[in-house]
N, C-alpha and C positions, 0 to 999 in steps of 0.2 A: 680220284685222288684220295689219298689217305688223310687222316686228321692231322698228322704231323706236317704234311705238305701244305694243307690249308693254313695251319697256324704260322708256318714259316713265311708263306706268301703274304698273309695279312700283316704280320709284324714288319716285314720288309717294306710293304707299301705304306704303312702308317709312318714308319721311320723316315722314309724318303720324303713323304708329304710334309712331315713336321719340320724337317731340316730346310726344305724349300721355302715354306712359309716363314720360318725364322729369318732366313737371309733376305727374303723379300721385304719383310717388315723392317729389318735393320737398314736396308737401302732407303726405304721411304722415310724413315725417321732421321736419317743423316742430314744435318743442315747443309745447305749449299755453301761452297767456298766463295769468299769475296773475290770479285773480279777486279784486277788492277785498273786504275783510271788511266785511260790511254792518253788523256790530255796533259797529264803531269809530265810525261816524257817530252812533250813538245814545248814546254815552258822555257827551256834553256836556249832556245833559238833566238 
């Protein structure tokens, strides 16, 4: 492989890894949504 091919391969792999880690961390830091209380719907009965 030529030096240009190695450079392009490494840049691509690093970029894909960085984007994957960014979204993985973003998902982990997202707070969970509040679940609605199922019993409040039964109070009107």
